[in-house]
Steps between C-alpha positions, in 0.01 A plus 500: 500500500550787255706294254593133471857573613412734788647340810573570866863469592733552792857541376794607713699556182382555145515162329385384157141441616468864603653623173252318276179560698237737359367594843547422865464584866797611706548261791699568814801300613596346834618812693172682439262215579397354838453129451642156576750278324536121525846390389608163362570352843142572612588797722227765505638853529340837554598763244463844650428806291812717480406771248185653359453434127395774254124570483446313171669181620273221629562194713460153351168459679374834369593398146314170541202685643500742207498212252228321697280809497546534123383139472203560730647292785646771721322381813723189509829688528619649830766772491608492865797258523436415865144394426620296201754325721231427760290340225801291394544381859134402516477322166831312536407351839550125500698498178866418444592869484301591811515871588215484753726588795665795327389861512643844439523544877722189540712585196567849635687351796638170366703445185552127560153370413466224242197330352326278586394693807150373585427696819588836662706321767675270252874580454497429127684228311855592392563149361194365324599133471727450800292202612317351320430536127133494392503135396332197664822393675642850543799432278596700192459354152761528226400440140726421210428620149619380166766692310344681205770553240270631228628858541862386463412290199335800335818709535796259470866589462605482137792608287315828439410552869777319691483656848259525791344832600359555846343819639459632854514794736780705650544603862464870417177480297151357521278384213484767226676753722212750515622596847860380519611676179397827670719441806842655436697257717335193346525633146867584544562146626348347184453775240457292183405155369766245416568146385708313758736253332798288600828658375591186309168498314529873431849455357375259235294790359769762552299659778643686797364680804261776390482397134164492325342165426182398320311210653271320258239232569216351300275788620716807442821686577629732773814713516695576819849524645708204610580436866765237558471260793696187583198377697305434178481164328676482165173423321271754671419872471317694773289811429311706764140592419480853647528697174284563195601613153773332292623300802158366607557147631152376418554571133715188519304267728257226384123548483446179697295469822512237772206266431370518860611831654504695169835655599705621201815310405751780553790294633622303200543590134735405219706804397767608253762772560630752249756775550346840427712807420230770464175420686 
């Protein structure tokens, strides 16, 4: 690579990663690439090329091949997606995710093929564990786990931070909103961040619909408008995580990870509220 931060990327919209890079390769997106997609239910779909990308734009496989050649390993990377899929079918044969019976020819005419599909005449497996589960007696196993309250103990409710804060997503937006903030209908549905609070809790701070409030936790503070909702608990504030800047939800959340899955603890914090006149 030319520099330590030179990186290949394929970005439908310009996100933070693209802004801070020092170099990169333009990658195509779904409409300009002929390939396959396996969704979360195990269905394997053919994605047909709909448009021709600009000359400087490469496919994912071409980007990987370019990197491989720069590393002296170009002979290991194939750029034809059909040949790559055929190799996947061959190497996955006999495994749990068996693609051996799938091919571009079958996918061109059938959009209801699911792995495992071990042979060309196999219909695929829409329900993986219909009967049985992969255990000695064919029955599923459920496992209980202990309740780890260490995260709660590290961020308890106190006189200074007397309420619960929870964060989450909205129907109109997804993750940081790199795409949804650019869609006029979605952005008009949810144009700005907010703190959702029960009217009774808001009244104790002299807060009304649309007023500015500062939320403060042991990590930092964020400023946003109030949205009143009778569906909220009297001791809880909800904040969506789709915005950056002064209303960034993760300025407030703990720096704690699940001990096994390493998932951040975004769902519970101790928070204080303060009416703000001029944000």
